[in-house]
N, C-alpha and C positions, 0 to 999 in steps of 0.2 A: 504494500500500500504506500502511496505517496507520502502519507503523514508519518511514516517510519523514518524517512530520510530528511524531512524538512520540519520546521516548527508548525504548530497548529495555526498560527497566524498566516504563515506563508501558504499553508494548505488551503485555508479559506480563501485567501486572495487569489490563488491560482484557479480555483473552481469558479470564482465569480468574475474572472477576466475573460472577455471575448477574444476570439481570434480575429484581429482587426487588420484590414488592408487599407493602406493610404499612402500619402506622400510624406517622406521624411524631410528633415530640415535641409539636407543637401540637395533636394530636388528629385531624388530617386523615389520610385514607388516600390513598396514591398510590405511585408507583414511587420507589425509592431512586436518588439521583443519584451515589452513590459507595459504596465499600465500607463506610465508617464508618456511613453512614445505614442501609445494609442490616443491619449488625450491631446497630445501636441499635433496630431494629424488633422484635427479640426472637423469641420462640418462634412467634408466630402469623403471622409473615411467610411468604410463599410465593414460591418461585422459579418465576416464570411460564414461563421458557424450558424448564426441566427438565420441569415438569408438562405443558406444551404439547407438547413433542416426544414425551414418553412416551405421551400419549393419541393423538397422530397416528399414531405407529408401531404402537400397539396396534390402532387402527382399520384401518390398512393391512393388518396381519396377518390380522385377521378377514375383511376384504373379499376378500383374495386367496384364502384357503382356502374361503370360502363360494362364491366364483365358480367355483373348481375343482370343488367338490362338486356344484354345480348342473349343470355341464357334463360330469360324469364319465360314462364309458361303458364297457361291458364289452369292447368291441373293442380296437383299437389305441389306446393312450392318447396324448393330446397331450403336448407337452413339459412344460406346467405340471402336468398330472395325474401324469406320470411323476415329476417332481420332488417333488410333494406326497406321493406314495406312498412314495418313497424316504426322505423325512424321517420319515414316520410309522413306517415299518418300523425305521429306525435307532433312534428313540426307544423303540419297543416292545421291541426287543432289549435296549436299555440298561436299561429298567425291569425286564425279566425277570431280568437278571443281578444286579440290586441289591436287588430287592424280593421277599421270600418270602411275604408275606401276600396277602390278597385284599381289594382296595379299588378300586372303579371310578373313584375320584377321582385316583389317583396318576398314571396314564398321561396323562390330559388336563392335569394340573397340570405334569408334566414337559415335555410338549409346549409349553405356554404359556410356562413359565419359560425354556426353552432358546431358542425363537425370538424371544421378546420381548427378552431380554437381548442376543441376537445382533444384532438390528436396532439396539438402542441403541448397542452397541459399534461397529457398522458405520458409524455417523455419523462416527467418528473418521477415516475415509478420505476424507471430503469435504475439498476445499481449505480451509485453516485460516481464510481471510478471506472465503470465499464467503457463508455464511449471516450472519455478523455484519455484513458490509457491506450485505446486503439488508435486514436488520433496521434498520440505521442509516438507510438511505434511506427506508424506510417510516415509521420513527419521526419523521424530520425533515419529510418531505413531507406525510404524511397526518395525523400527530398534532401537528405543530409542536414536537417535542421537540428538546432540545439534542443534536446528533449524538454528542458526547463522553459523554453520559449514557445512551446506548442500549447496553446490554450484551446479549450473547446467547451462551450456552454451548450448543452444538449436541449435545453428547454427554451424555445424561442420566446415564449410569453413572459420570461423573466428579463427580457431585453426591452426597455422602454421604447426603443426605436420601432420595434415590431408592433407593440400595442398602440403607440401613438399613430403609426402609419395606418393601421386598421381603423382607428377612431376618426382620423382625418378623412379617410375614404368615406365612411358613413356620414360624417358631417357634410362633405361635399354633395352627397346625394340628397341629404335633407335640404340643403340650401337650393339645390337645383329644382327640386319639386316644389319647394315653398314659393319660389319666384315664378315657376312655370304655372302653377295653379292659381296663385293669388296675385301675381303681377308684382312689379317693383313697388307700386303705390300701396298695395295690400300688405306687402312685407314691411314697408316703412311704417305703415299704420299700426301694425302689431308692435313695432319697436317703440313707438312714440305715443300712442293713444290708450295704452293700458299699462298697469292695472288701475291707475288713478284716472277717473273720468269726471267731466263736469260739463254742464250745459252752457255755463258762462264762458264766453270767448276768452276773456282775460285769464281765467283759471285754466282753461284748456291749454292755452299757450304756455302758461307757467308750469303746467305739469309735463310738458313735452320733454325737457331735458331730464327731469327726474325719472320719467318712465323709460327714457332711452337708456339711462345708466343702469336701471334695474333689469330691463329686458336684455340689454347687451351682455351684461354679466351672466345672466341666466343662459343666454345663447352660447357664449364661449365656454361656460362651465360644462356643457354637454360632452364635447369630445375630450376635455381634460379629465372629467370624472370617469368617463367610459374607459379611457386608457389606463389611468392610474389605479382604478379599482382592480382591474385584471393584473396589472404589473405588480402591485403591492401584495396581493394575496399569493401569487405564484412565487414571487421573490422570497417572501417570508417562509413559504413551504420549502423551497429549495435550501434556504439557510438552515432550517431545522434538520433536513436530511444530512447536510454537510456536518453540522455539529454532532449528530448521532454517529456519523461515520468516524469521527475523530475518536470516539470511545473505543473503537475496535483496536486501537494501538495502545490502550492504557491498561493492559493486563486481561487475564481470563475473566475475572469477575465483571469488569466494566464492559468487556466485549459481549458477555452473555446478556447483561442488562441492555446494552445497545441493540442487540438483536431483537429483544422483545419490544423495545421502543420503536425500532424501525418497522416491525411488522404492524404494530398498533397504529403508528402514524401513517403508514402506507394505506391501511384500510380506511382510516378517517379521511385521508387525502383524496380517496376516490370520490367522496362526496364533494369535496372542495373543487376539484378539477371539473366535475360535471356541472356543479352549481355556477361556477364562474363563466363557463361557456353558455349556459342557459341565460344568465343575467345579461351578458353582452348581447345575445341574440334578441332577448325580449326588449331591452332598451332600444336596440336598433329599430325594431318593428314599431315601438311606441313613438319614437322620434319621427319616423316616416309617417305614422298616422297623424301626428300633430301637424306635419307639413301639408297633409291633404285636407285638413279641416279649415273651413273658412268661418270666421266670426268677427 
């Protein structure tokens, strides 16, 4: 285990560091060898591990449901088809309960958001050292890299870049449909003419800046809360798994206790990873429903 050759602090930092690609101070492009180099790379740096895992999981998701769709039959369904139909029915029921408008995009979007985030979160149940050690082996043997400079965070949803990216995508759709359905004037009316209303023209004008501040903060808070809620819960869960893993290097008694804690936390974490995916999906549908409502 890595924690047997490095300190606990170094072990934690290593597991919380992304494999980052970007531009170095000398103008060359390459992978960061430590957290400071990754921070110095700035905005245009990319976390290769987070993006790679996100794309791989998305590809697996599409491959699975495409395979099920190609083999679907009207008779007795297979186990995979039965599971796929159950998931689709569950998401359709959730969308019907939260979305009152008519938009063919909402259900497929909810389907994609829920399952994609669920798969990202599910990576948290893998053994904490498994994928990083495989990445370290490949980096050292295949690419000749320093093993201590090979980082790999296997849970994409513990990366705020991923959660903010998804939240901003949802926010862009909300803004698009808000303006499409209500128009620019309707959208500006929502930002300036509520929640405080008055029939008196002077008071109505006086309330405009107050309403704008309140509604604008509420509007901007949507993607921020959407992304930070997912990131915060998954990051905390990952940190607990890392702290439990350290116990395995502290003797037989602590290792036994760590094994029990790991099993218990993994079972409880199944609820967390599912709930966080469901919350993100539900809020996405609710926000789009608000964008379709005229008042």
